[in-house]
Every structure is written in C-alpha cells, then in structure tokens.
Backbone bond lengths (Angstrom), bond angles and torsions (degrees), N, CA, C in turn:
res aa  C-N    CA-C-N  psi(-1)  N-CA   C-N-CA  omega(-1)  CA-C   N-CA-C  phi
1 M - - - 1.489 - - 1.515 110.05 -
2 A 1.306 116.21 143.38 1.459 121.06 -177.85 1.528 112.19 -61.42
3 N 1.333 117.70 -35.48 1.470 119.60 -175.41 1.518 112.31 -59.27
4 E 1.320 117.61 -36.63 1.474 120.40 -179.85 1.541 109.31 -65.50
5 S 1.328 117.67 -43.51 1.462 121.68 176.97 1.489 112.11 -62.02
6 V 1.346 115.72 -45.00 1.467 121.46 -179.12 1.528 109.97 -64.94
7 N 1.303 117.21 -43.88 1.467 120.68 178.41 1.526 111.20 -58.53
8 Q 1.343 116.34 -38.73 1.477 120.36 178.25 1.524 110.89 -66.82
9 V 1.326 116.53 -39.54 1.475 120.69 176.44 1.531 110.49 -58.77
10 I 1.333 115.44 -44.77 1.490 120.31 179.43 1.516 109.72 -62.19
11 A 1.334 118.78 -47.48 1.469 122.19 -179.93 1.524 110.75 -60.46
12 D 1.321 117.28 -43.99 1.458 121.25 178.86 1.535 110.78 -65.02
13 Y 1.294 115.90 -41.98 1.490 120.29 179.99 1.530 110.04 -60.96
14 Y 1.326 118.24 -46.69 1.466 119.91 -178.08 1.525 111.06 -67.16
15 R 1.334 116.85 -33.03 1.482 118.96 174.34 1.502 110.43 -63.00
16 D 1.335 116.85 -45.39 1.454 121.07 -177.61 1.539 112.50 -73.05
17 F 1.353 116.10 -37.38 1.456 119.59 177.65 1.523 109.64 -60.99
18 S 1.302 117.09 -36.82 1.497 121.61 -177.21 1.512 112.93 -62.12
19 T 1.323 118.19 -17.51 1.475 120.67 176.73 1.504 111.30 -77.66
20 L 1.327 118.52 -14.46 1.462 125.32 -174.20 1.528 112.75 56.14
21 N 1.328 114.87 32.97 1.463 121.18 173.93 1.526 106.51 -105.15
22 V 1.322 116.10 104.55 1.464 119.86 -173.32 1.545 111.52 -60.45
23 Q 1.320 117.07 -31.13 1.466 119.91 177.79 1.512 112.36 -63.32
24 G 1.345 115.53 -29.78 1.473 121.20 -178.20 1.525 114.01 -70.40
25 I 1.359 116.87 -20.15 1.463 118.08 -177.88 1.530 113.55 -99.74
26 L 1.319 117.32 -8.88 1.460 120.53 -176.63 1.537 113.59 -57.69
27 P 1.326 119.77 -42.12 1.454 119.57 -178.30 1.520 115.27 -62.73
28 Y 1.318 117.41 -13.66 1.464 120.09 -179.57 1.509 113.66 -82.29
29 F 1.345 117.10 -12.36 1.467 121.57 -174.37 1.525 111.70 -106.47
30 H 1.337 112.50 135.46 1.453 120.96 174.11 1.552 107.31 -71.22
31 E 1.335 115.89 149.16 1.422 121.05 173.11 1.538 108.26 -111.72
32 P 1.295 121.52 113.13 1.475 128.64 1.60 1.528 110.36 -83.07
33 S 1.323 114.63 169.12 1.467 122.13 173.81 1.523 106.97 -138.62
34 L 1.330 114.15 178.40 1.449 120.97 -176.76 1.524 109.81 -139.88
35 L 1.329 115.88 134.34 1.478 120.96 173.62 1.529 107.90 -111.49
36 V 1.310 115.76 133.46 1.467 121.48 178.58 1.512 107.65 -124.39
37 G 1.301 117.69 126.41 1.460 120.61 -178.53 1.485 112.76 -164.10
38 P 1.323 117.49 -164.63 1.467 121.20 -176.93 1.533 113.08 -59.75
39 Q 1.333 118.05 -28.31 1.466 120.74 178.96 1.500 112.94 -81.49
40 G 1.332 117.83 -5.35 1.457 121.50 -179.12 1.519 111.88 114.93
41 V 1.306 113.57 -159.79 1.459 120.54 -179.82 1.542 107.81 -98.24
42 I 1.320 115.78 125.33 1.487 120.75 -176.95 1.522 107.40 -118.82
43 P 1.338 117.22 110.94 1.435 119.07 175.25 1.555 109.83 -74.56
44 I 1.301 116.30 135.24 1.464 121.88 179.87 1.533 106.26 -116.78
45 P 1.323 117.78 93.86 1.460 120.35 -174.01 1.542 113.44 -71.65
46 N 1.338 117.28 -27.57 1.447 118.51 -175.57 1.551 108.21 -156.55
47 H 1.342 114.85 178.27 1.462 120.26 -177.93 1.526 112.26 -67.48
48 A 1.318 119.21 -28.24 1.451 120.65 177.49 1.527 111.06 -63.19
49 A 1.322 117.50 -39.32 1.475 121.49 176.63 1.519 110.00 -68.48
50 L 1.313 117.75 -37.16 1.440 122.18 177.02 1.531 111.18 -62.25
51 V 1.302 117.56 -40.58 1.478 122.43 178.41 1.528 108.64 -60.45
52 A 1.320 117.22 -43.57 1.463 120.61 179.98 1.518 112.28 -60.10
53 V 1.347 117.11 -45.71 1.463 121.37 -179.15 1.502 111.27 -70.25
54 F 1.338 117.53 -54.90 1.450 120.12 -173.02 1.531 112.45 -76.73
55 G 1.321 118.63 -23.92 1.434 121.21 173.63 1.528 111.27 -59.98
56 A 1.304 116.44 -43.41 1.473 121.68 177.84 1.515 110.87 -65.56
57 V 1.305 116.80 -42.27 1.487 121.28 179.23 1.530 109.15 -61.74
58 M 1.301 116.50 -44.98 1.465 120.60 -177.60 1.536 111.14 -66.88
59 E 1.302 118.08 -37.63 1.500 121.76 177.21 1.516 109.49 -62.97
60 S 1.337 116.39 -42.47 1.469 119.12 177.51 1.513 112.05 -62.47
61 L 1.327 117.43 -41.01 1.467 121.19 177.68 1.534 111.21 -63.74
62 R 1.328 115.84 -42.88 1.486 118.36 176.74 1.520 111.54 -55.69
63 A 1.319 115.81 -43.22 1.485 121.12 -178.42 1.531 111.15 -63.45
64 K 1.315 117.14 -24.97 1.476 121.43 -179.86 1.524 112.59 -90.15
65 G 1.358 117.35 3.56 1.441 119.92 -177.92 1.502 115.98 77.14
66 Y 1.327 115.05 28.44 1.456 123.49 -177.52 1.530 112.04 -52.94
67 G 1.341 115.03 142.79 1.440 121.26 177.59 1.522 114.61 -120.11
68 R 1.336 116.19 -44.04 1.484 119.05 -178.20 1.529 110.13 -169.82
69 S 1.327 115.84 167.53 1.434 122.57 176.53 1.533 109.56 -127.32
70 E 1.306 116.34 152.56 1.454 123.50 172.86 1.525 107.02 -134.24
71 F 1.334 115.87 159.83 1.463 120.93 177.18 1.505 107.76 -119.80
72 E 1.335 113.91 124.58 1.482 121.35 178.15 1.550 105.59 -98.49
73 L 1.330 116.15 103.21 1.425 122.26 -175.67 1.522 112.57 -69.04
74 S 1.303 116.54 132.97 1.478 121.72 174.06 1.505 112.09 -109.74
75 Y 1.335 117.03 -38.77 1.450 119.67 -179.72 1.526 109.80 -156.51
76 A 1.328 114.81 153.88 1.459 122.33 174.31 1.486 106.72 -145.17
77 R 1.332 116.97 126.80 1.433 121.68 -178.35 1.532 110.61 -132.32
78 S 1.307 115.16 129.21 1.469 119.59 171.18 1.522 105.92 -83.62
79 L 1.331 117.55 121.87 1.454 122.81 -179.30 1.528 111.38 -93.03
80 S 1.292 115.14 -29.96 1.462 122.55 177.50 1.527 107.80 -165.99
81 S 1.304 117.14 -173.86 1.468 118.77 179.45 1.537 111.03 -70.49
82 S 1.366 117.41 -14.59 1.440 118.47 -178.42 1.529 113.83 -127.52
83 A 1.339 117.27 13.74 1.470 120.54 178.89 1.516 109.62 -141.96
84 A 1.331 115.08 138.15 1.468 121.00 177.94 1.532 108.73 -142.88
85 L 1.308 114.71 149.89 1.461 122.54 178.76 1.502 108.02 -121.58
86 I 1.344 116.41 130.06 1.452 119.96 -179.76 1.505 107.48 -140.07
87 G 1.329 117.04 137.79 1.437 119.53 -177.43 1.521 112.26 -145.91
88 G 1.312 114.46 161.23 1.443 120.90 179.31 1.494 110.11 172.12
89 V 1.323 114.98 -146.14 1.483 121.14 -177.10 1.544 107.94 -128.44
90 A 1.319 114.47 130.25 1.474 121.35 174.01 1.525 105.88 -86.00
91 L 1.300 115.44 127.14 1.474 121.66 176.72 1.501 107.40 -108.66
92 R 1.342 115.28 123.48 1.475 120.61 -179.77 1.495 108.79 -113.51
93 Y 1.318 116.98 129.33 1.453 124.68 -176.51 1.520 111.40 -116.35
94 N 1.321 116.93 151.83 1.471 118.54 174.16 1.528 108.07 -85.30
95 A 1.332 114.89 179.63 1.454 119.74 -175.53 1.513 112.67 -64.28
96 D 1.322 117.98 -21.78 1.474 122.14 178.24 1.521 112.63 -88.04
97 G 1.336 117.11 1.21 1.449 120.74 179.87 1.512 115.97 87.15
98 Q 1.303 118.14 5.36 1.450 122.68 178.87 1.545 109.08 -84.75
99 L 1.331 116.36 140.79 1.448 121.86 -178.71 1.527 110.36 -66.28
100 L 1.324 116.68 125.11 1.463 121.60 176.60 1.537 110.35 -90.93
101 E 1.354 115.73 -45.45 1.475 119.41 -177.75 1.502 110.98 -163.28
102 R 1.309 114.65 160.06 1.445 124.54 174.13 1.521 107.33 -123.64
103 V 1.302 117.26 129.83 1.449 121.85 -177.12 1.521 108.83 -130.60
104 G 1.355 117.21 122.90 1.433 120.12 172.33 1.522 110.23 -68.27
105 I 1.333 116.58 135.61 1.456 118.26 -176.05 1.543 109.67 -149.40
106 T 1.308 114.42 138.88 1.461 121.65 178.34 1.525 107.47 -127.07
107 Y 1.337 115.26 135.83 1.443 122.53 179.84 1.527 109.83 -115.31
108 L 1.321 116.78 131.48 1.468 122.00 167.52 1.491 105.43 -105.95
109 L 1.344 116.22 117.90 1.455 121.61 -178.17 1.500 111.79 -108.53
110 H 1.323 115.19 146.08 1.454 122.87 178.23 1.533 107.45 -118.78
111 K 1.324 116.85 135.95 1.472 118.81 177.15 1.508 109.28 -86.02
112 A 1.302 114.88 106.70 1.468 122.71 178.03 1.517 109.17 -89.19
113 E 1.330 116.92 178.22 1.459 120.65 177.47 1.511 113.54 -56.51
114 N 1.361 117.04 -33.62 1.449 121.54 -178.37 1.522 113.34 -105.81
115 G 1.318 117.37 29.14 1.451 122.12 172.62 1.527 113.26 111.14
116 W 1.322 115.09 -175.23 1.474 121.91 -179.13 1.496 111.85 -74.29
117 K 1.343 114.42 133.07 1.480 121.98 -177.48 1.539 108.49 -131.14
118 F 1.334 115.62 149.70 1.490 119.71 176.36 1.538 106.78 -74.94
119 A 1.335 115.79 120.77 1.442 122.06 174.93 1.543 110.91 -94.80
120 T 1.336 115.10 -36.50 1.456 122.01 177.90 1.508 109.84 -143.02
121 V 1.348 115.97 134.41 1.466 121.61 176.65 1.531 105.50 -121.24
122 I 1.315 116.04 126.52 1.458 121.68 -177.84 1.528 109.54 -119.18
123 L 1.319 116.35 119.15 1.464 122.48 174.83 1.516 107.87 -92.08
124 H 1.306 117.80 133.83 1.478 120.96 -177.72 1.532 109.12 -152.75
125 D 1.322 114.03 175.04 1.470 119.82 177.17 1.514 109.45 -60.94
126 Q 1.307 114.85 140.25 1.471 118.51 -179.92 1.535 111.74 -67.63
127 D 1.316 116.54 -24.06 1.460 120.76 -179.89 1.512 112.62 -68.58
128 T 1.323 118.47 -16.80 1.470 120.87 -177.84 1.518 112.53 -84.64
129 V 1.310 116.79 -5.33 1.477 120.36 -179.75 1.516 108.66 -90.58
130 E 1.330 114.33 116.12 1.462 119.63 179.15 1.531 109.53 -97.95
131 V 1.298 116.68 137.42 1.438 120.72 176.17 1.529 109.16 -81.71
132 E 1.326 115.03 126.46 1.461 121.99 179.38 1.485 110.36 -121.39
133 Q 1.297 117.06 152.49 1.456 121.86 176.14 1.530 109.66 -71.77
134 Q 1.315 116.99 136.89 1.468 121.03 176.91 1.482 111.81 -86.56
C-alpha cells in the first residue's frame, strides 16, 4: 500500500531534517515543487531554490538551539497510484528536549521514477489538522 511507503518517506525526511544539513533533504523534494505558507505561495523550480529557502529556516533553528523534529501524523490518504496526501503536526525540540514549536503541515507527494517526493508542502495552523481513523 502507498501509505506505508509514504509514511516511511516522512520518517526518513524528519530524521534527515533533524541534522540541519540542507543537502540531506534535497532528495525528498520533486523538481519543481511548491511551498504554501504564511508568506504566500513560493514556487521551488529546482534544488538550488530549495537550498535558499530551507537554508534560512535551518539557520534560524540553529540560533534557537534546535535539537530535532518529529512528525505527529493525523491523516494519510492515497489519492491515486502516484499521489498521496499526508498531514499532521511538526514538533520541533531544542537540544535539551524542550518543545520549541508546533507547526501544522500537509504534504502532497508524487510518486516519481525514484520514489515518493514532496510536490507541495503546506504550512498551516495546527488547529486545522483533524485526527481521523486510518
């Protein structure tokens, strides 16, 4: 089932994101991809653009004493054989294990030739994520 593969991609992504090495997260993103958040819609045509966006995010996290991230899954839906939607809350902790922030996040993934990739990432209020039975 696609959901198991997608869930593994999310787990691997959060493991690699937690290193704050922007190069380590590039393989998870489709080229092009799209980021949607409080700043608006940001088209990401290639990995160089992704480095610019996520590099700044990672530097900000370093300055806050970031330690790691986890993903609290709320829902995962297979939309087709090549599209999946997964959402929940990103939990970011400092190096001492204290919660820094909670961010609602939804991923639209596309199954490319080399596996599932993030096509669209949407940041939103954590309150908009409803827990559903799988």
